[in-house]
C-alpha positions as CSV (number, residue, x, y, z in Angstrom):
1,M,0.0,0.0,0.0
2,F,1.4,3.4,-1.0
3,P,1.0,6.1,1.6
4,S,-1.1,9.2,0.8
5,L,0.6,12.4,-0.4
6,M,-2.4,14.5,0.6
7,I,-2.4,17.0,3.5
8,N,-5.8,17.3,5.0
9,D,-5.4,20.7,6.5
10,R,-6.7,23.3,3.9
11,A,-4.9,26.2,5.6
12,V,-1.6,24.4,5.3
13,V,-2.2,23.4,1.7
14,R,-3.0,27.1,0.8
15,L,0.1,28.2,2.6
16,M,2.3,25.7,0.7
17,L,0.9,26.6,-2.7
18,G,1.1,30.3,-2.1
19,S,4.6,29.9,-0.9
20,L,5.6,28.0,-4.0
21,L,4.2,30.6,-6.3
22,F,5.9,33.4,-4.4
23,K,9.3,31.6,-4.4
24,L,9.1,30.9,-8.1
25,L,8.4,34.5,-8.8
26,L,11.2,35.6,-6.5
27,A,13.7,33.1,-8.0
28,G,12.8,34.1,-11.5
29,I,13.9,37.7,-10.9
30,T,16.9,37.1,-8.5
31,P,20.3,36.7,-10.2
32,L,22.1,33.5,-9.4
33,F,24.5,33.7,-6.4
34,D,28.1,32.6,-7.0
35,D,27.7,29.0,-5.8
36,E,24.6,28.7,-7.9
37,A,26.4,29.9,-11.0
38,Y,29.1,27.3,-10.3
39,Y,26.5,24.5,-10.2
40,W,24.9,26.0,-13.3
41,V,28.2,25.5,-15.1
42,W,28.1,21.9,-13.9
43,G,24.8,21.6,-15.6
44,H,26.5,22.5,-18.9
45,H,29.2,19.9,-18.2
46,L,27.2,16.9,-17.1
47,S,29.2,14.2,-15.3
48,L,28.6,11.2,-13.1
49,S,29.8,13.3,-10.2
50,Y,32.0,16.3,-9.3
51,F,34.9,17.1,-7.2
52,D,33.2,19.4,-4.7
53,H,29.8,17.6,-4.4
54,P,27.7,14.8,-6.0
55,P,25.8,15.6,-9.2
56,M,22.1,16.0,-8.3
57,V,22.3,19.8,-8.2
58,A,23.9,19.8,-11.7
59,W,21.2,17.5,-13.1
60,L,18.5,19.9,-11.7
61,F,20.1,22.9,-13.4
62,W,20.3,20.8,-16.6
63,L,16.6,20.3,-16.4
64,G,16.2,24.0,-16.2
65,Q,18.2,24.9,-19.3
66,P,15.2,25.2,-21.6
67,L,14.1,28.1,-19.3
68,E,17.4,30.0,-19.5
69,G,15.9,32.8,-21.6
70,L,13.2,33.6,-19.0
71,G,15.0,35.7,-16.4
72,H,16.6,33.3,-13.9
73,A,14.0,30.6,-14.4
74,V,16.7,28.0,-14.8
75,R,16.2,27.5,-11.1
76,F,12.5,26.4,-11.5
77,P,12.9,22.6,-11.6
78,A,15.1,22.7,-8.6
79,I,12.8,25.0,-6.6
80,I,9.8,22.8,-7.4
81,F,11.7,19.7,-6.3
82,G,12.9,21.5,-3.1
83,H,9.4,22.7,-2.3
84,F,8.1,19.1,-2.8
85,G,10.4,18.2,0.0
86,I,8.9,20.8,2.3
87,W,5.4,19.4,1.4
88,I,6.6,15.9,2.4
89,F,7.9,17.3,5.7
90,A,4.6,19.0,6.3
91,L,2.8,15.7,5.5
92,S,5.0,14.0,8.2
93,F,4.2,16.9,10.7
94,S,0.5,16.4,10.1
95,Q,0.8,13.0,11.8
96,V,2.0,14.5,15.1
97,L,0.7,18.1,15.1
98,L,-2.8,19.5,14.5
99,G,-4.5,22.9,13.9
100,P,-2.4,26.0,14.7
101,K,0.6,24.0,15.8
102,L,0.8,22.3,12.4
103,F,0.2,25.5,10.5
104,W,2.9,27.5,12.3
105,A,5.4,24.7,12.3
106,V,5.1,24.5,8.5
107,A,5.2,28.3,8.3
108,L,8.5,28.4,10.2
109,L,9.9,25.6,8.1
110,L,9.0,27.6,5.0
111,V,10.8,30.8,6.1
112,H,13.7,29.4,8.1
113,P,16.9,30.3,6.2
114,L,18.4,26.8,6.5
115,V,15.3,25.0,5.2
116,G,12.4,26.5,3.2
117,G,13.8,30.1,3.2
118,A,16.7,28.8,1.2
119,V,14.7,26.8,-1.3
120,Q,15.0,29.5,-4.0
121,I,18.8,29.2,-3.7
122,V,19.9,26.1,-5.6
123,T,22.7,24.3,-3.8
124,P,23.3,20.6,-3.1
125,D,21.5,21.0,0.2
126,L,18.2,21.5,-1.6
127,P,17.9,18.0,-3.2
128,M,19.4,16.4,-0.1
129,M,16.7,18.0,2.1
130,T,14.0,16.6,-0.2
131,F,15.4,13.1,0.0
132,Y,15.7,13.6,3.8
133,A,12.0,14.4,3.8
134,L,11.1,11.4,1.5
135,G,13.3,9.1,3.6
136,F,11.7,10.1,6.9
137,W,8.2,9.9,5.4
138,W,8.8,6.5,3.9
139,L,10.5,5.2,7.1
140,Q,7.3,5.8,9.0
141,H,5.5,3.8,6.4
142,L,8.1,1.1,6.3
143,V,8.1,0.2,10.0
144,I,4.3,-0.4,9.8
145,H,4.2,-2.1,6.3
146,K,7.3,-4.2,6.1
147,S,8.0,-5.8,2.8
148,L,11.1,-6.3,0.7
149,A,9.6,-3.8,-1.9
150,N,9.3,-1.1,0.7
151,F,12.8,-1.7,2.0
152,A,14.0,-1.5,-1.6
153,V,12.2,1.9,-2.1
154,F,13.8,3.1,1.2
155,G,17.2,2.1,-0.1
156,L,16.7,3.9,-3.4
157,I,15.7,7.1,-1.5
158,L,18.9,6.9,0.5
159,G,21.1,6.3,-2.5
160,L,19.6,9.2,-4.5
161,G,20.0,11.4,-1.4
162,F,23.7,10.4,-1.4
163,V,23.8,11.5,-5.1
164,A,22.5,14.9,-3.8
165,K,25.0,15.4,-0.9
166,Y,27.2,13.1,1.1
167,P,25.7,13.8,4.6
168,M,22.7,11.8,3.5
169,A,24.7,8.9,4.8
170,L,23.9,10.2,8.3
171,F,20.2,9.7,7.6
172,G,20.8,5.9,7.0
173,L,22.7,5.6,10.2
174,T,20.1,7.5,12.2
175,A,17.3,5.4,10.7
176,L,19.0,2.2,11.7
177,L,19.9,3.3,15.2
178,W,16.3,4.6,15.8
179,G,14.8,1.5,14.4
180,V,16.8,-0.8,16.6
181,W,16.3,1.4,19.7
182,A,12.6,1.7,19.2
183,R,12.3,-2.0,18.3
184,R,10.8,-1.1,14.9
185,I,13.6,-3.0,13.1
186,R,14.4,-6.5,14.4
187,L,16.6,-9.4,13.5
188,A,13.9,-10.8,11.4
189,D,14.2,-7.7,9.2
190,S,17.8,-8.4,8.3
191,M,16.9,-9.4,4.7
192,G,15.0,-6.2,4.2
193,V,17.9,-4.2,5.6
194,L,20.2,-6.0,3.2
195,V,17.9,-5.2,0.2
196,A,17.8,-1.6,1.3
197,M,21.6,-1.4,1.4
198,V,22.0,-3.0,-2.0
199,C,19.4,-0.6,-3.6
200,C,21.2,2.3,-1.9
201,I,24.5,1.4,-3.4
202,V,22.9,0.8,-6.9
203,A,21.2,4.3,-6.8
204,A,24.5,5.9,-5.6
205,L,26.6,4.2,-8.3
206,P,27.3,7.4,-10.3
207,V,29.1,8.9,-7.3
208,F,31.1,5.7,-6.5
209,V,32.1,5.2,-10.2
210,W,33.3,8.8,-10.5
211,N,35.3,8.6,-7.3
212,A,36.8,5.3,-8.4
213,Q,37.9,6.9,-11.7
214,H,39.5,9.9,-9.9
215,N,41.4,8.4,-7.0
216,F,38.5,9.1,-4.6
217,D,39.3,12.8,-4.8
218,S,35.8,14.0,-3.9
219,F,35.5,11.7,-0.8
220,L,38.9,12.7,0.4
221,F,38.3,16.4,-0.1
222,Q,35.0,16.3,1.8
223,L,36.6,14.3,4.7
224,D,39.3,16.8,4.9
225,H,36.8,19.7,4.7
226,G,34.6,18.3,7.5
227,L,37.2,16.5,9.7
228,G,40.4,18.0,8.5
229,T,43.5,19.5,10.1
230,R,42.3,23.1,10.3
231,K,41.5,23.0,14.0
232,P,39.1,25.8,15.1
233,G,40.4,25.9,18.7
234,L,38.6,25.6,22.0
235,M,35.7,27.8,20.8
236,G,34.7,25.6,17.9
237,L,32.0,23.6,19.7
238,P,30.6,26.5,21.9
239,L,30.4,28.7,18.8
240,F,28.6,25.9,16.9
241,L,26.1,25.4,19.6
242,L,25.5,29.2,20.1
243,T,24.9,29.5,16.4
244,Q,22.2,26.9,16.6
245,V,20.5,28.6,19.5
246,V,20.5,31.9,17.6
247,L,19.1,30.3,14.4
248,L,16.4,28.4,16.3
249,T,16.0,31.3,18.8
250,P,16.5,30.8,22.5
251,V,12.9,30.2,23.3
252,L,12.4,27.6,20.6
253,A,15.7,26.0,21.5
254,W,14.5,25.7,25.1
255,A,11.2,24.3,23.9
256,A,13.0,21.7,21.8
257,G,15.0,20.7,24.9
258,M,11.7,20.3,26.8
259,A,10.4,18.0,24.0
260,F,13.4,15.8,24.5
261,S,12.8,15.6,28.3
262,R,9.1,14.7,27.9
263,A,9.8,11.6,25.8
264,N,6.6,11.6,23.8
265,P,6.5,8.3,22.0
266,A,5.0,9.8,18.9
267,M,8.0,12.1,18.6
268,S,10.7,9.6,19.2
269,A,11.9,9.5,15.6
270,Y,12.0,13.3,15.6
271,R,14.3,13.3,18.6
272,W,16.7,10.9,17.0
273,F,16.8,12.8,13.7
274,A,17.3,16.1,15.5
275,L,19.9,14.9,17.9
276,L,22.3,12.9,15.8
277,P,23.1,15.7,13.3
278,V,23.8,18.0,16.3
279,V,26.1,15.4,17.9
280,F,27.9,14.5,14.6
281,F,28.4,18.1,13.4
282,G,29.1,19.3,16.9
283,Y,32.0,16.9,16.9
284,A,33.0,18.0,13.4
285,S,33.1,21.6,14.6
286,T,35.9,20.6,17.0
287,Q,37.9,19.3,14.0
288,S,37.3,21.9,11.4
289,P,35.6,25.4,11.3
290,A,31.9,24.7,10.9
291,N,29.6,26.0,8.2
292,A,26.1,27.1,9.2
293,N,24.4,24.9,6.7
294,W,26.0,21.7,8.0
295,I,23.3,21.3,10.6
296,A,20.4,22.2,8.3
297,V,19.1,18.6,8.2
298,A,18.3,18.8,12.0
299,Y,15.9,21.8,11.7
300,P,12.9,20.0,10.1
301,F,12.9,17.8,13.3
302,L,13.9,20.5,15.8
303,I,11.0,22.8,14.7
304,P,8.1,20.3,15.2
305,L,9.7,19.2,18.5
306,A,9.8,22.8,19.7
307,V,6.3,23.6,18.5
308,S,4.9,20.5,20.1
309,A,6.2,21.6,23.5
310,L,4.8,25.1,23.5
311,G,1.4,26.0,24.8
312,T,1.1,29.1,22.7
313,M,2.2,29.9,19.2
314,R,3.2,33.5,20.0
315,W,6.9,33.0,19.9
316,V,6.7,30.8,16.8
317,K,4.7,33.6,15.1
318,L,7.4,36.2,16.1
319,T,10.1,33.9,14.7
320,V,8.3,33.4,11.5
321,G,7.8,37.2,11.1
322,F,11.5,37.9,11.9
323,W,12.8,35.4,9.3
324,A,10.3,36.6,6.7
325,I,11.3,40.2,7.1
326,L,15.1,39.4,7.1
327,L,14.8,37.2,4.0
328,S,12.7,40.0,2.3
329,V,15.5,42.5,3.0
330,V,18.1,40.2,1.6
331,F,16.3,39.3,-1.6
332,A,15.1,42.9,-2.1
333,Q,18.7,44.0,-2.0
334,A,19.7,41.2,-4.4
335,I,17.1,42.3,-6.9
336,W,16.7,46.1,-6.6
337,R,19.7,47.2,-4.3
338,P,17.8,49.8,-2.3
339,L,20.4,49.8,0.5
340,P,24.0,50.9,0.4
341,Q,26.4,48.4,-1.3
342,G,27.4,45.6,1.2
343,S,24.7,46.3,3.7
344,A,23.0,42.9,3.1
345,G,26.3,40.9,3.4
346,P,29.0,39.7,1.0
347,R,26.7,36.9,-0.5
348,V,24.5,39.6,-2.0
349,T,27.3,41.9,-3.0
350,E,29.0,39.2,-4.9
351,I,26.2,39.0,-7.5
352,Y,27.2,42.4,-9.0
353,R,30.9,42.5,-8.4
354,F,31.8,42.3,-12.1
355,E,29.1,44.7,-13.3
356,Y,31.6,47.6,-13.7
357,L,33.8,45.4,-15.9
358,T,31.1,44.2,-18.3
359,D,31.8,46.7,-21.0
360,A,35.5,46.1,-21.0
361,L,35.0,42.3,-21.0
362,V,32.4,42.4,-23.8
363,A,34.7,44.7,-25.9
364,R,37.8,42.5,-25.6
365,D,38.9,40.3,-28.5
366,R,36.6,37.3,-28.5
367,T,39.0,35.2,-30.4
368,V,41.2,35.2,-27.3
369,P,39.8,32.9,-24.5
370,L,39.1,34.3,-21.1
371,F,40.1,32.6,-17.9
372,A,39.7,33.5,-14.2
373,G,41.7,32.8,-11.1
374,R,38.9,31.4,-8.9
375,Y,36.0,29.1,-9.7
376,Q,33.6,31.6,-8.2
377,D,34.8,34.2,-10.7
378,A,34.8,31.9,-13.7
379,A,31.2,30.8,-12.9
380,R,30.0,34.3,-12.3
381,L,31.4,35.6,-15.6
382,S,30.1,32.6,-17.5
383,Y,26.6,33.2,-16.2
384,D,26.7,37.0,-16.5
385,L,28.3,37.1,-20.0
386,Q,26.6,33.9,-21.2
387,L,30.1,32.9,-22.6
388,P,32.4,30.1,-21.6
389,V,34.9,31.3,-19.0
390,Y,37.0,28.7,-17.2
391,K,39.1,28.8,-14.1
392,L,42.8,28.4,-15.1
393,A,43.8,24.9,-14.3
394,G,46.2,24.5,-11.4
395,V,45.5,28.0,-9.9
396,N,44.1,28.3,-6.3
397,R,42.4,25.4,-4.6
398,R,41.3,22.4,-6.6
399,D,37.8,22.4,-7.9
400,H,35.9,20.8,-10.8
401,Y,37.4,23.1,-13.3
402,D,40.7,21.3,-12.8
403,Y,39.0,18.2,-14.3
404,L,37.9,19.9,-17.4
405,S,40.2,20.0,-20.4
406,A,38.9,23.4,-21.4
407,S,40.5,24.9,-18.2
408,T,43.9,24.4,-19.9
409,P,44.5,27.0,-22.7
410,S,44.8,25.3,-26.0
411,I,46.1,28.3,-27.9
412,A,49.2,30.4,-27.5
413,C,47.7,33.5,-25.9
414,F,44.8,34.0,-23.5
415,D,43.3,36.6,-21.1
416,Y,43.4,36.1,-17.3
417,L,41.2,38.0,-15.0
418,E,42.0,38.1,-11.3
419,E,41.2,40.1,-8.2
420,G,43.9,42.5,-7.0
421,K,46.5,44.6,-8.8
422,G,49.8,42.8,-7.9
423,D,52.8,42.5,-10.3
424,R,52.4,39.1,-12.1
425,E,55.5,39.1,-14.3
426,Q,57.4,36.6,-12.1
427,W,54.3,34.6,-11.5
428,A,53.8,34.3,-15.3
429,L,57.5,33.4,-15.9
430,E,57.3,30.6,-13.4
431,R,54.5,29.1,-15.5
432,G,56.3,29.5,-18.8
433,L,54.2,32.5,-19.8
434,D,54.9,36.0,-21.0
435,L,52.9,38.9,-19.7
436,V,52.3,41.0,-22.8
437,D,49.5,43.3,-21.7
438,R,47.9,44.4,-18.4
439,Q,44.7,46.4,-17.8
440,V,44.1,47.5,-14.2
441,F,40.6,48.2,-13.0
442,A,39.2,49.3,-9.6
443,S,39.6,45.9,-7.9
444,H,40.7,43.5,-10.7
445,Q,43.3,43.3,-13.4
446,L,43.1,41.7,-16.8
447,L,46.3,40.1,-18.1
448,R,47.1,39.0,-21.6
449,L,49.4,36.0,-21.3
450,C,51.3,34.1,-24.1
451,R,53.4,31.0,-24.0
452,L,57.1,31.6,-24.1
């Protein structure tokens, strides 16, 4: 029996549909951010996987390519897919929350910057969050209706989630630990678990094949990124925990803690799926500087836990209003720039950083290929100019451009754009290049380099 996809609360359904329409409109007029532009480039260079992340985000951008002439609608397939994940989370919430609590839990999920508030920004977190939602929803169905077919579907969801982003592996571990602890998965289910594991591996084959072909570069990079040698010091864990309290708000963090102490059986899976990411990424924060989005997968479980423990929705409403206003300011600045430059943060400013160079770059000799020094710059220029611009192979940290043959100049002379105004003659000579021309701009320089 296939579980229903319908949400019976009409107010929640209207909220979800209205939110989707608004986010599509917003995404269609908001320029791509740097990371999005990088993944958009991936969509034009399809691969089994990529150095920085698995390929799902690139596949979603590829699906959006027929819409590239309509503003920034190339995001639309990804946004619809991401919003589908929010719908599935709301469907799961409806099994444990009712009335105003369900409505405001979904509303907070929709505007929280690590979950629904970021759905119109297409990164690998977006498809992973959707598969997290699908996995949790199907797990609740699986433990009641056990069959090899249902275990197989669960494994496929896990594998496809891994093709979205590697932390999906944490979902599988959490599901197994919760199932054993709650006695929902028993020794008699061993064959089903094995079937799920096999299906997971099959679904994730593109990632494993690419890594096997490239010395497991992506796996090693992400392990170093998350558990590497860049120790953050004694403040790593306290800063990580403080950030979560701020993002959830102190009152809702306290309410989530109360939900843990009350041990409501209906919320046991929510407690496990909220706690394990906090523990895992809390430990990771002691090994490497933490990124705010690491813990995003915990919030769809922390939010309903907090809401379930509150007697009134007043603080939830205030939190929804706060995040809605803040996101409105950020996206208004990204679209119309009513505030002074830089007032909405570097992520917004980065969208327009090459605007002053557009005329010079368009006027340059198009027969000479253009390269950039950073993958962010190459992707930004490619999207803004709608021309192929690659990061110069071997420059700065490794990224997927270093795996593209087009990142190595195939003709004698090429242009190289970089931030800064430093003397590059010695740098060029060390690479067997002659610096034949140099144009200096406000914060960048354009070099004409030729092979010696």
